[in-house]
C-alpha positions as CSV (number, residue, x, y, z in Angstrom):
1,M,-28.4,196.9,192.4
2,L,-29.1,200.3,190.9
3,E,-26.2,202.7,190.9
4,A,-26.6,205.7,193.3
5,H,-27.3,209.1,191.9
6,P,-24.3,211.6,192.3
7,V,-26.5,213.6,194.7
8,E,-29.5,212.4,196.7
9,V,-31.4,214.6,199.1
10,E,-34.2,213.2,201.2
11,D,-36.5,215.3,203.5
12,L,-33.7,217.6,204.4
13,A,-34.4,220.2,207.1
14,Y,-32.3,222.7,208.9
15,R,-33.1,225.4,211.6
16,Y,-31.2,228.5,212.7
17,G,-32.7,228.8,216.1
18,E,-36.4,229.5,215.6
19,R,-36.0,230.1,211.8
20,E,-36.5,227.2,209.5
21,A,-33.9,227.5,206.6
22,L,-34.9,224.2,205.0
23,A,-38.2,222.5,205.4
24,G,-38.1,218.9,204.2
25,V,-36.4,219.2,200.8
26,S,-36.0,216.2,198.5
27,F,-34.4,215.8,195.0
28,D,-31.7,213.9,193.2
29,V,-29.1,214.9,190.6
30,R,-28.3,212.6,187.7
31,P,-24.9,211.8,186.2
32,G,-23.6,214.6,184.0
33,E,-26.5,216.8,184.9
34,L,-26.3,220.6,185.4
35,F,-28.8,221.1,188.2
36,G,-29.8,224.5,189.3
37,L,-31.1,225.7,192.7
38,L,-33.0,228.8,192.0
39,G,-34.3,231.1,194.7
40,P,-34.2,234.6,196.4
41,N,-31.7,235.4,199.1
42,G,-32.9,233.7,202.2
43,G,-34.6,230.9,200.3
44,G,-32.2,228.2,201.6
45,K,-29.9,227.6,198.7
46,T,-26.6,228.2,200.5
47,T,-27.6,226.3,203.6
48,L,-28.4,223.3,201.4
49,L,-25.1,223.5,199.6
50,Q,-23.3,223.8,202.9
51,I,-25.0,220.6,204.1
52,L,-23.9,218.8,200.9
53,A,-20.4,220.1,201.4
54,T,-20.4,218.6,205.0
55,L,-20.1,222.1,206.6
56,R,-23.5,221.8,208.4
57,R,-25.3,218.9,209.9
58,P,-29.0,218.8,208.9
59,T,-31.7,219.0,211.6
60,R,-33.5,216.2,209.8
61,G,-33.2,214.1,206.7
62,A,-30.3,212.7,204.7
63,A,-28.0,213.8,202.0
64,R,-25.7,211.5,199.9
65,V,-22.9,212.3,197.5
66,A,-22.0,209.4,195.1
67,G,-23.9,207.1,197.6
68,V,-21.9,208.4,200.6
69,D,-23.8,209.8,203.5
70,V,-22.4,213.3,204.2
71,V,-23.1,213.2,207.9
72,E,-22.0,209.6,208.7
73,H,-19.0,209.7,206.4
74,P,-17.9,213.3,205.7
75,D,-14.4,212.5,204.8
76,A,-15.3,210.0,202.1
77,A,-18.0,212.4,200.8
78,R,-15.5,215.3,200.6
79,R,-13.3,213.1,198.3
80,Q,-16.2,213.0,195.9
81,L,-16.8,216.7,196.0
82,G,-15.4,219.8,194.3
83,V,-16.6,223.0,195.9
84,V,-16.5,226.7,194.6
85,F,-18.3,228.9,197.2
86,Q,-19.5,232.4,196.6
87,H,-16.7,234.0,198.5
88,P,-13.2,233.5,197.0
89,A,-11.0,230.9,198.7
90,L,-7.7,231.7,197.0
91,D,-4.6,233.0,198.7
92,I,-4.0,236.2,196.6
93,Q,-0.3,236.4,197.7
94,L,0.3,233.0,196.0
95,T,0.3,232.2,192.3
96,P,-2.5,230.0,190.7
97,A,0.0,227.2,190.4
98,E,0.9,227.5,194.1
99,N,-2.8,227.6,195.1
100,L,-3.4,224.4,193.3
101,R,-0.3,222.7,194.7
102,H,-1.4,223.4,198.3
103,Q,-4.9,222.3,197.5
104,G,-3.5,219.0,196.0
105,H,-1.6,218.3,199.2
106,L,-4.8,218.4,201.2
107,Y,-6.0,215.5,199.1
108,G,-2.8,213.6,199.3
109,L,-1.6,214.5,195.9
110,A,2.1,215.3,195.3
111,G,5.0,215.1,192.8
112,P,4.9,215.2,189.1
113,G,1.3,213.9,189.0
114,L,0.0,216.9,190.9
115,A,2.1,219.4,188.9
116,D,0.9,217.9,185.6
117,R,-2.7,217.9,186.8
118,A,-2.5,221.5,188.0
119,A,-0.9,222.7,184.7
120,E,-3.5,220.8,182.7
121,L,-6.4,222.5,184.5
122,L,-4.9,226.0,184.4
123,E,-4.3,225.6,180.7
124,R,-7.8,224.3,180.1
125,F,-9.4,227.2,182.0
126,G,-7.3,229.7,180.1
127,V,-5.1,230.7,182.9
128,G,-1.9,228.7,181.9
129,D,-0.1,231.9,180.8
130,R,-0.7,233.4,184.3
131,A,0.2,230.4,186.3
132,G,3.3,232.1,187.8
133,D,1.6,235.5,188.5
134,R,0.2,236.4,192.0
135,V,-3.5,235.9,192.2
136,K,-3.9,239.5,193.4
137,T,-2.9,240.7,189.9
138,L,-5.7,238.6,188.2
139,S,-9.1,239.9,187.2
140,G,-12.2,238.7,188.9
141,G,-13.0,236.4,185.9
142,L,-9.6,234.9,185.9
143,R,-9.7,234.3,189.6
144,R,-13.1,232.4,189.2
145,R,-11.3,230.2,186.6
146,V,-8.6,229.3,189.1
147,E,-11.3,228.5,191.7
148,L,-12.9,226.1,189.2
149,A,-9.5,224.5,188.4
150,K,-8.9,224.1,192.2
151,G,-12.3,222.5,192.7
152,L,-11.6,220.0,190.0
153,L,-8.0,219.1,190.9
154,H,-8.8,215.8,192.6
155,R,-11.2,214.6,189.9
156,P,-14.4,214.8,191.9
157,S,-17.7,213.3,190.7
158,V,-19.8,216.2,191.8
159,L,-19.1,219.9,191.6
160,L,-20.9,222.4,193.9
161,L,-21.0,226.0,192.7
162,D,-22.5,228.6,195.0
163,E,-23.5,231.7,193.1
164,P,-20.4,231.3,191.0
165,T,-20.9,234.4,188.8
166,V,-21.2,237.0,191.6
167,G,-18.9,239.9,190.8
168,L,-18.2,238.8,187.2
169,D,-18.8,241.0,184.1
170,P,-21.1,239.7,181.4
171,G,-18.2,238.1,179.5
172,G,-17.0,236.3,182.6
173,R,-20.5,235.0,183.3
174,R,-20.8,233.6,179.7
175,G,-17.3,232.0,180.0
176,L,-18.1,230.3,183.3
177,W,-21.3,228.8,181.9
178,E,-19.4,227.5,178.8
179,Y,-17.0,225.7,181.1
180,A,-19.8,224.3,183.1
181,R,-21.4,222.8,180.0
182,T,-18.0,221.3,179.1
183,L,-17.7,219.6,182.5
184,R,-21.3,218.3,182.1
185,E,-20.3,216.5,178.9
186,E,-17.5,214.7,180.8
187,G,-20.1,213.1,183.2
188,I,-19.5,215.5,186.2
189,A,-22.7,216.3,188.0
190,I,-22.9,220.0,188.8
191,V,-25.1,221.6,191.4
192,V,-25.2,225.4,191.0
193,T,-27.1,227.9,193.1
194,T,-28.3,231.2,191.6
195,H,-30.8,234.0,192.1
196,L,-30.7,235.0,188.4
197,M,-33.4,233.7,186.2
198,E,-31.3,233.9,183.0
199,E,-28.7,231.7,184.7
200,A,-31.3,229.1,185.7
201,E,-32.3,228.9,182.2
202,E,-28.9,227.3,181.4
203,C,-29.5,224.3,183.6
204,D,-30.9,220.9,182.6
205,R,-33.2,220.9,185.6
206,I,-34.2,223.5,188.2
207,G,-35.3,223.2,191.8
208,I,-37.0,226.4,193.0
209,L,-36.5,227.2,196.7
210,D,-38.7,229.7,198.6
211,R,-38.4,230.1,202.3
212,G,-36.8,226.7,202.8
213,A,-39.4,224.7,200.6
214,L,-38.8,223.2,197.3
215,V,-41.8,224.7,195.4
216,A,-41.0,223.5,191.9
217,L,-38.7,220.9,190.2
218,D,-38.5,220.3,186.4
219,T,-36.6,221.5,183.3
220,P,-36.9,225.2,182.5
221,A,-39.2,224.5,179.5
222,G,-41.3,222.1,181.6
223,L,-41.8,224.6,184.4
224,K,-42.8,227.5,181.9
225,A,-45.2,225.1,180.2
226,E,-47.3,225.0,183.4
227,I,-48.4,228.6,182.7
228,R,-51.5,228.6,180.6
229,G,-50.5,230.8,177.6
230,D,-49.6,234.5,178.1
231,V,-49.4,236.4,181.2
232,V,-51.3,239.7,181.3
233,S,-50.3,242.2,184.1
234,L,-52.3,245.3,184.9
235,V,-51.4,248.1,187.3
236,S,-54.4,249.9,188.9
237,D,-55.0,252.2,191.9
238,D,-57.5,249.7,193.1
239,P,-56.1,246.2,192.1
240,H,-58.5,244.1,194.1
241,G,-61.5,246.0,192.8
242,L,-60.3,245.7,189.2
243,A,-59.6,242.0,189.7
244,G,-63.2,241.4,190.9
245,A,-64.6,243.4,188.1
246,I,-62.6,241.4,185.5
247,R,-63.8,238.1,187.0
248,G,-67.4,239.3,186.9
249,R,-67.1,240.6,183.3
250,F,-64.9,238.0,181.6
251,G,-64.9,235.0,183.9
252,D,-61.2,234.7,183.9
253,E,-59.1,233.5,186.8
254,V,-57.5,236.6,188.2
255,S,-55.0,237.1,191.0
256,V,-53.4,240.1,192.7
257,V,-49.7,239.6,193.4
258,D,-47.8,242.4,195.2
259,G,-50.4,245.0,194.1
260,T,-50.4,243.9,190.4
261,V,-53.4,242.2,188.7
262,R,-52.4,239.0,186.9
263,I,-54.2,236.9,184.3
264,E,-53.0,233.8,182.6
265,R,-54.6,233.4,179.2
266,R,-53.8,231.9,175.8
267,D,-55.0,234.9,173.8
268,G,-53.4,237.5,176.1
269,A,-52.8,240.0,173.4
270,A,-56.4,239.8,172.2
271,L,-57.6,240.5,175.8
272,V,-55.8,243.8,176.1
273,P,-58.2,246.0,174.0
274,R,-61.2,244.4,175.6
275,L,-59.9,245.2,179.0
276,A,-59.1,248.8,178.1
277,E,-62.5,249.3,176.6
278,A,-64.3,247.6,179.6
279,F,-62.5,249.6,182.3
280,P,-61.6,253.0,181.0
281,G,-59.7,254.9,183.7
282,A,-59.3,252.0,186.0
283,I,-56.1,250.7,184.4
284,R,-52.9,252.6,184.5
285,S,-50.8,250.2,182.4
286,I,-51.1,246.7,180.8
287,T,-48.3,244.4,179.8
288,V,-48.4,241.1,178.0
289,G,-45.6,238.5,178.0
290,K,-44.7,234.9,177.4
291,P,-44.2,232.8,180.6
292,T,-41.0,233.2,182.4
293,L,-39.5,231.4,185.5
294,E,-40.6,234.5,187.4
295,D,-44.1,233.7,186.5
296,V,-43.6,230.1,187.6
297,F,-42.4,231.4,191.0
298,V,-45.4,233.7,191.3
299,Q,-47.8,230.9,190.4
300,R,-46.2,228.5,193.0
301,T,-45.7,230.9,195.9
302,G,-48.3,233.8,195.4
303,H,-45.6,236.5,195.5
304,R,-42.9,237.9,193.4
305,F,-39.3,236.7,193.5
306,W,-37.8,239.9,194.6
307,E,-40.5,240.5,197.2
308,A,-39.4,237.2,198.8
309,A,-35.8,238.4,198.8
310,R,-36.7,241.6,200.5
311,S,-38.9,239.9,203.2
312,E,-36.3,237.3,204.0
313,G,-33.2,239.6,203.9
314,D,-29.8,238.4,202.9
315,G,-29.8,235.1,204.7
316,A,-28.8,231.7,203.4
């Protein structure tokens, strides 16, 4: 019998009234994998994580953690999970050591074993020298480290991180991803949500969510390889007219995305002077770039990442 994946999601759907937050999402997460859920605000990332964390029941489909169904056996699933949500869950009047001690009690841990485990984790995450200080005196980055220690206290097989770097400075963000890579090396499967392209690049694989649908799933390199060569973007007062003229003149596949003319072509830089010569006065600006995850999102959805965020608002 094959061993279950740390996380398995099958045809998962969820509705908030008339709005479909998840529309039949399926994927799995492998042992020791750092798996990213990338998407704009409102794309469904947090809703999906809340279902995995047993905080919401799906409208349809199934989700399993270490082979345990999160709906049928939520208590057993929680024992396999460590969770760090976007909003802090520390008692700022207590010390880091006290926060971890109370968390341990919830999982039936006690005595010297709990104290040793808490001290080990706080030291590991660089907060050992502040274990006796009140959390309210710690910086945002140090608080995030305590949150990670708290989530790992009971030795879970899966760690869920919801937008974990929100509110951190660049140094704090780099530190958190370094810690995540260390955990991955120990065989802990990590599922992290983010709306930042550069953070998604840190993941082993990425699932891109848009308006509740999983529109892409692969490694960062694999996703970018789908783009044929360079991406040429043109700004014009008449983008649709310019797009039609380019198709007629050069035979290229041209699209208009949020008012910008977009061409995928292997020799993008060589095309620029030809475009400028062929359409003088019709082009306000031209840029050429190597494929990015933003380009993958545009290719799969037909609109830009931040346009999706604005249209969906600040939902899950």
